Structures are given as C-alpha cells and as structure tokens.
N, C-alpha and C positions, 0 to 999 in steps of 0.2 A: 565478335568481340576482339578488339585489338590487343596488342601486347601492353603490358603495364607501362605507363608513362608517369611523368611527374605529377600530373593532375590526380591520378589514382593514388599515388603515394601520399600526396598532401591531404587528400580527402580521408584516406585511411588513418593517417597520423592525427588529423583533427578529431576523428571519431574516437580514437584511443584516448587522447588527452581529455576529451569531454567525458568519456566513460569513467576514467580514473577520478576526475574531479567530482562528478556526480555522486559516485559511490562514497568517496571519503566525506564529502560535505553532507550528504543525506544521512549517513550512519552517525554522524556527530550529533544529530538531533535525537538519537535513540539511546535508551538505557540498555544494559546488558540483557541479552535474551537468556532463556532458561539455563542453558548449558555453558554459556561463555565463561563465567567466573571459574568454574571448576576446570575447564580447559586451560585457562590462563595459568591457574595455580599449578596444574599438573605439568604444563610445559615448563614453567619456572623450576619445578622440582626436578625434572629431567635434566635441564641444563646445569643446574647448580649442585645437584646431589646425586645424579644418576639414578633417580627413583622412577622405575617403570611400573611400580605396583599401584600407585595412586591413579585412580580413574583408568584402570587397565581395560575397561570396557570399550575404550577407543584406542586404536594404535597411536604412537607418539608423534609422528612426523609433523602434522599440522599444528599441534599443540606446541611443539618445540620451536617450529618456525615462527609462530606468532609471538612467542615469549622471548625471542632473541633481543628486541629492544629493551625489554624489562630486565633481562639478566644483565645486559651491558650497562644499564643505567643504575644498577644497584638498588633494587626494590627492597623495602623493609619486609622482614619475614612476618608471618602472622602470629598473633599472640596465642591464639587457640591451638590446641594439640591434636594430632591424629591418634586416636586410640582404637577406633574401629573403621572398617571400610566406609560405612555410612557417614562418618565424620567429614568426609571430603567436601560435602556441601557447606557445612558451617565454617570449616576452616578456609575454604576458598572465598566464601563471602567475607570473612574477616580480612583476608589477604588483600582483596580488591578494594573494598569500601571502607575499612577501618584502619588497617596498617598503612595504606597508601591512598592516593587521590584517585577515586574510581574513574572519572571521566578521562583523566590524563592517561591512566593505564589502558583504558579501553581504546583511546585514540592511537596509542603506540602499538598495541597488539593487533589491532585491526589493519594497520597499514600494510604489513607483509601479505595479508590475504588479498587486499585490493591490488597490490602489485602482481600477485600470481594471477588474479583474474584478468588483469590487463595483458599479461603475457599469454594467457589462453586466448584472448580475443585476437592478438596479433598472430598467434600460431594458426588460428582458424582462418584468418585472412590469407596467410601465405599458402596454406593447403588448398583453399578454395581457388586462389588465383592460378596455382599450378594445374589444378584439375579442370577448372571451368572458365578461366579468364578473369581479368581484373574487374570488369563490370559486375559479373555474377558474384565475385568475391566481396565487393563493396556492399552488395545486397545482403550477403550472409553476415558480414560484419555489422552492418547497421541493424539487422534483426537481432543479433546476439546482444549487442550493447544497449539495446532498448527493451530487451525482454525483462519484464518486472521480476520474475523469480531469480534470474541471474543477477539483476541489480540488487535484489534483497539480500542475497547470500554472499555477494562478493565483498562485503565489508564485515562479515561476522566471523568470530573466532570459533568455528566449528569445522567439521570434517567434510561438509557437503560440497563446498566449492573446490576443495583440494582434490577430492576423488573425481569430480567433474573434469578438472584440468588434467589430472594424470591419466585418466582414462583416454582422453583425447590425445595427449602427448604420446602414449604408448601405442595407440592405434596408428597415429601418423607416422611414428618411427617405423612400425612394422610394415606399413604400406610402402614407405620409402625403401626399405630393404627388399620388398617384393619386386620393386621396379629396378633397383640397382644391383642387388645381391652383394652389396658391399658388406663385409664382416662387421665393420664398425657400427652399422645400423642395426644389425642383429643383436650384438652385445648391448647396444644403446637401448634396444627394446627390452632386453632382460633387466637392465638397470632401472628403467622407468617402471617396469612391472613390479620390481621389488620396492620401489618408492611408493607405488600405488598400494601395495600390501601394507606398507608402513602408514597408510593414511586412513583406510577404512576397510572393514572386513568384507564389504561387498565387492572389493577389488578382485575377489576370486572369480567374478563374472568375466574378467578379462581373458581367462583361459578359453572358455568357449567362444568368446568374441574373436580372438585371434585365430583360432582353429577354423571358424566359419569364414573369416576374412581370407585366410589362405586358400580355403577350398573354392570360394567364389572366384578368386584371382586365377587359380589354376584352371577352373572351368571356363572362364571368359577368355583368357589370353593364352592358356597352355604354357608349358614350360619344358625345356629339355633338361632342366636340372631338378628333377623331382626329388633327388636325394637331399638337396638343400632344404627343400620344403619338409621333408620327413624328419630331418634332424633339428629343424628350428624350434619345435616345442621343448625338446630336451635342453637345448642351449638356453632358451629364454627362461625355462623353469629353474635350471640350476643357478643361473646368474641372479634370478629374482630371489631365490631362497638364500643365497649368500648375502645379498643386500639386505633382506629382511632380518637375518640373524645379526648382521653388522650393525643395523640400526638399533638393535637392542643390546649392543655390546656383547653379543654371544652369551648373554646372561640366561642361564638355565636352558641352553640349547641341548637338544637330544634328551629331554625329560620325557617321562611316559604319562599317560592319563592317570595312572595310579599314584603319581607323585604329589597330587593335591586332591582335596575333596571336591568332585564336580558338582555344580549347582543344577545343571539342566538334566532332564530325564534322558535325553539323547546321549550326553556324555557319561552319565552314570552307567547306562547300559553298555556303552563301549568300553568303559574302564573295567567293568566286570566281565567282559568277554575275553576270549582267548588272546586277543592282541592288545589288551589293555596295558600290559607291561612292556610293550615294545617302545624303544626310544624314538621320538619324533624329531625330524630335522627342523624343529621350530623352537623359538624362544618360549620358555614356560609362561611368561606373562602374556604373550600373544595367544597362546592356547587357553589360558585362564580367562582372558578377556573375551575370546570368541565364545567360550562356555557361558560366561555371564550374559553376553548379548543374546545367546540362544535361550537362556532361562528367562530373561526379560521379555522376550517375544512370545512366550508361551501363554501369557495371561496379561492382556492389556485392553483397556477400554478404547473403543473406536466410535467415531461419529461421522455420519454421512447422510445428507438430506433429511436432517432432523431425527434420525434414528440412532440408537445406541446399540453397540454389539461388543461382546466380550471376546468374540472369535474373529471379527472382521469380515470383510467381503472380498471375493476374488476380483471383482470389478472395481475395487476402490481406486487403484492407481490409474486405471483408464478413465474413471470419472473425474479424478483430480486433474489429469492431463487435459481433459476436455473443457473444464470450466475455469482453470487457472492459466491457460495459455492464451495469449492475445490471438484474436481471430485471424489477423493478417498472416501470422506465422503458421497457424494451423492450416489455413487455405493454401499457402504456398508450399508447405512441406507435403501436404497431401497431393498437390499437383505434381511435385517432384517424385513422389512414390509411384504415382500413376504413370509418369512419363519415363521412369528409369528403364523399364525393359526395352522401350522403343529407342531411347537414347543409347543404350548399351548395344543394341543391334544395328544401329545406323551411324556410320562415322561422319555424317553430314549434318548433324544437328547444330543449331546455332546460327549465328549471323554469317552472311556470305564472306568468304575469304578467311574465316576463323579456322584455327587449327582444330582438327578433329578431336572429339572427346575419346579418350582411351576407353574401350568397352568396360573394363573393370571399374574405372572411376565412377561410373554411373550407379554401380550396384554395391560397391564396398561399404559405403555409409549405412546401408540397410542392415548389415550384420549386427552392429551394437544395438540398433533399434529393436530388432527381433529378439535378441538375447535378453535385453532388459525387460521388455514387455512380457516375454514368456516367464522370466524368473519371478516377476512380481505380480503375475496374473495366474498362470497355470499352477505355480507352487502354492498359491493361497497364503502368502505371507501374512502372519497374524498381527504384526505391528503396524497397523494402519494409522499412522499419526502424522504423515506429512508427504507432500509431493517432493520434498527435498531428497527422498530416497531414490528417486528417478531423475534427479537433476542432471546427471550425465547424459541424458537423452538430448538436451537442448542444442549443444553444438552440432549434433548429427541431424537434427531437424533443420537447423539453419543450412547445413550442407545440401539437404534435399531441396530446400527453398532455392539455393543457389543453382542447383541443377535445373529447376523449373525456369529460372531466369535465363539460364544459358540456352535451354532448348527453345524458349519462346521469344527471345529478344529480337529476332528479325521481324516479328509481326508487330506492326505499329500499335494496334489496340492492346495486345498483350503486354507490350512494353509499357504503355501508359498505365495499365492495370498494376503492373509490378511496382512501378514508381509510386503510384497512389497508395498501394498497400503498405509499402515500406514507410512512406511518409506518415500514414495513419498510425503505424505502430510507434514511430518516433514521437508523435503527438501524445499518444497514450502514456509513454514514459514521462513526458513532461507534465502531463496532467496528474499523474499518480505521485509525483515527487512530494515529500520523501517517503511516502507510506507504501513502499513497493510490496512488502510482504502481504498486504491485505488485498492485493489485486485479484479480481475475478472478472471474467469477460461477460459479454452481454447475453450469453445463453442462459444465465441465471439472474440476469438483471443488474450486473455490475457489482462493484465492491460493496455497495450499501446492503446487498442481500447475501454477502458471503457467509455471515455467521449462521445462516439458515442451511448451508450446504456442507462446509468443512470448517474445522476448528484446530486447536493446538497449533503446531508450527505452520499450518497453512495460512493462518491469519493472526493468531494471538500467541506470541511466544515470550511475552513479558517485556517487549521492546518499548512500550509507551508509558512507563512509570515516569520518566523524565518529563514527558508532555503533560501528564496529570499533575505533577508538581507545579508546572508553570500555570496550568489552568486554575488550580486552587489559589495560587498567589495572585493572579490577575483578577480573579473574581472575589477576592478577599473572603474565602469560605473559611469559617472558623471551626465548624464541626462537620465531619464527613465520615461515613462508614465506607471502608474500602475493602473489597474482596478481590485481591490481586492474584493472578496466575503468573507467577514468575519468581525470580530469586534476586532481583536487584534490590538495593537498599532503600527502603521508604524514607528513613530519616535523612539520608544523603540528599534526596531530591525534595525534601520539605513536605513529605506526605505523612500525616499523622492520622491514624484511624481511630475512631471511637471503638470501645470494646464491643458494642452491640449497636444494631440499627434501631433507633428510637423514632424514626421519622425525620424527613428533611432530605439532606444531601446524601446520596449513595453512589458509589462508583464500583462497577463490577466488570472484571475482565470477561470478554466474550465466552471463553472456554468455561468459566465458572457460571456465567449467566445461563448457559444451557446445560449445566450440571454434568459435564463429560466425565469427570473423575469423582463426582460426589455420590454418596449413597442416596440422597434425596435429589433425584434428577429434576424435580419441578420446584425446587426451593424458591426460585426467582420467577415463577410463572406470572406473578402479579406485575412484572415489568415487561413481559414479552410483547404485549400489544401496545405499549406506550412509546411515544416518540421521545428519545432521550434529549436532555438539554444540550448535550455535547457528545460527540464520538471522538475521543482522544486517539488520534492516529488511526482510527478505524478499528481499534482493538479493545479499547476501554470505554464503557458506556456509563455516562453520568446522568443521574436523575435527581429531581427534587420532588419527593412524593411522601405522603403519610405512611406510617407503619401499617402493614396489612394485619387483619385479624388473624389470630392463630400463628403469628410469627414465633419461630423457635430460635432462641439465642444461639449464636455460634461464634466461638472465639476466632479471631484472625491473627496472623503473625504480626507482631509489632515492628519488626525490622525488615 
C-alpha cells in the first residue's frame, strides 16, 4: 500500500462530505427520539442559566454542545415550570414543540452532533492511514460512514455518538503519546478523557482501556522509558478530573455521598459506610447523576428474541452486535482479529514495498473491544435497552477491518473480496436510507424481522411520528387510534388519536406492539400475525382491522 496521495485524499473527502449530507438529510425526516427534547432543554438551561441539575442523569457536554445554536438564536423559554425532577419531560416537551418550532430546533441542535460525527470519521481515517496505509484507511472510513448504527446516531441529540467520538479521540491521542512521548499528547489525552467524562458515565471504561493499551504497547515494542508509562495514569487522571470539575463550573466539587439522599442501593450503602462522609473530587451533580443512572439500571424491562426480562441477559449486547452490525463489517473485523497476532509478529504483512506495520498497531485496537465486551457482558449490565451503549466499539471494529485489508491486500482474490464487501455495505446504507435505526442484518431476516428480536432504541425510539403524520395526511385518515412510544408532539405532526380503539385504523409503535413496558404484554396479540397496511419508517405499524373481542380500553397521551 503506497503513501497517501491526492486520489486518496479526494476519495476520503468525498466520503466525509457524503456522510455529513446523508446524516443531516436523513435525520430531517425524523421526529425527536425519546430523550432528545429533554437533552435539548437541559443543554439550553446549562448555557443560559448554569443549571446542571436538570437531567443530571446525563453529563452536560453533548447537551450543551447541541444547544449552542439554540442559545445563540435566542429560543423562547417554556411556559411550563419545573417543580419536581420528573417535570423535566413535560417542560422540555413544551420548550421544543410549543414555545418554539420543533423541527427547526431539532435541525439546529442536531447539526453539531453531525459535525462531531464527521470529525470522528476523519480522525479514524487519519489514524488508520498512519497505522495501515491509505488504501486500508479508505476501507475503514467507507465502513464507518456506511455503518447504519453510526449513521442513525450521528444526527441525534444524545450522548451516544459523543462518547463514541471521545473514546476514539482519547485512545488515538494516547497511542500518539506512546509513539512520540511528547508531553503535549499526554496532557491532551487527559483533556480528552475529561471531556469524555463530561459526555457519558460509561467514559470510566477509558481507564482500563488506556491501561491495557499501554500494557500491550510495552509488551509488543518495549520501552526504555517505563517511568513515563508508570506516571501516565496519574497525569491523565488528574487532568481529566480537573476538566470534569471545570465543565461543571466546580459546582459542588468535593461534596460527600452524605450531602444528598442517594437513590440507588449501592450509593445508599456507601453513604452509610465509614467513607460516606469523605469529600469526593467530583462535582455533586455528576455524582448525583451517576447515582440516578445506577438506580435506573436496577429495575428495567428488557426484550430479546421475543422474551421479556426484568433482569436482562449477559449475552444481550453480544446478540445485539451480531444482529445489528452489517455482515461485511462483521466478516472483515473478525478477519482482522484473527490476523492481528500474525500481523503483529511479522513485519512484512501487506503489499510488496509497503512500510512495515508496527507490531503494536496490529494489537492496540483490540484493547477497547475487549474492555467494552467484558464490561457489558461479564458484568451482567441490567439496562438492556440498546446497542447504542456499545456504539464506541464501531470505530475499533473498522480498524480491525482495515488491518485485514492491509494484511491481505497483496492477494488478488482477497483484494477483490475486500472491495466487494465494502461495496456491499455502501449499498446497504443506500438501501436503508433514511431508516438507519431499524437496521438488522440477514442473520435474523433483515429489518422486516427486527421487531421480533430487539426493540426500544434498537429499532423504535419515537423517531417516526413525523412519518406517521405524513401517512395520515396522504391517506386522508380521519379516525385512528395511536399507541406511540416516544415523546414527540402528536399535534405538531398532525396526529390525533381517538380516545379508544373502536375498530378501523390503528397505529402502534413496535415497542408497544410487543408490550415491552406494558403490564399486559399481549395486549396487541391480535395484530402480531397480521400484515400491516404500512410500516412507518420500520418502527410504527399501521393496520385497518376490526376491534377484537374482549378489548380493554386504555387511554393514550393526547400530545
């Protein structure tokens, strides 16, 4: 694989532009997903009032970043008032859809997320080019920008794309420091680590990722400066903690667990223990938010392959990864994982005349993959609600695919297979447009069978209310019963539900159709074996059927 030339740069630039345009145009067809409104409102409150308490179950960075255009444009405040923590849902709904123009606000706040996603794609290309050469880097870039889960989350105001980007940025900065030992990269790693902590609580996984990465580098390449490696965790940790506290304006820093009433059993036990009164070098709202997230994960309905569970499954995220990742990426990443020991041990992998792969480069991307899979499998994480929790894996899977391309490129048949697999995934992305969230691969029969396997944010996150409104208008439906899983505004999108289903038109979100969070899991069993009149975006199922015998009335939200 030759050095990067103009053709490689042009191809990479074209892929980046296409990715950004695809994300922004596709997401413009979607209504707000379940959490977006409250994230937008919380970000606006952070920027305009310094309020970190609203929606503290998520750190502030991505919310504030997304809300910058809204704060600069002077959005109207909500008319509803916050009296209790739970009011954040109603107040944020009022802020986005009643006090302001919902679609315009969504477009503005989603733009910074799409820009960050494009920056992630560029960083991945640059890293892969340095490690494996430009041709392999183009393979990695093409796979990332056509990966449906990345496309789905790159335009949403949530924390998932943010932690994916910052996990990769932090890893890449640390690897650069390992290679150069330049102090600027070590402090840069600490800065990025702090920004990751300000993005999502799962950023704590960066600690074992960096430790394992450093250990692999030392093992593979050795070092005469082991003292640098020994002090690196302290430097990164201290800089990261400073950035975390700075991000909260040092509000409530060095409070103890006893300074607020903990929600989770874990935090209550620790607060009552001998160290519960010790000051923590963390912002109080960060600690309270972590406690809230811990409490929320202790009891949550999960759905997998038609089964419901209150405690979840250890294999949930492995199953989600297997069925929601395009087969080309799975095949090439697996090939890279199988080839990395040989590539690390042989300096002559790749095309004739190409620069040798540094031994550590072949193995370093394995560290984040191992840590994430262990954390979300061995720990038995209870909140089994979406592949998005392991979204940070995808850039590293693309790096393993790039390694496979680098190692096999000199073989004509293998090269053709790599090009064919990459083209296959690009075609999958074009075929799925704009309904990327509903993607499932052929191992379960494709997107049309996704609702039989995984729900909630894996497929149905409230994103298709806008499409339902268009369908109702286009088909001139006057009466329809709508059971919608989401928090977008029905009236804003022209969706008016009858108080009860009396027969005729009925639209049910996939999550509600399977009763994931309902007491009556089989309320809609009479619809399960019917072919819907329409699948709106793949997440809302529309039928025209008579009312079944024994139907029990159930009120639905009018807004």
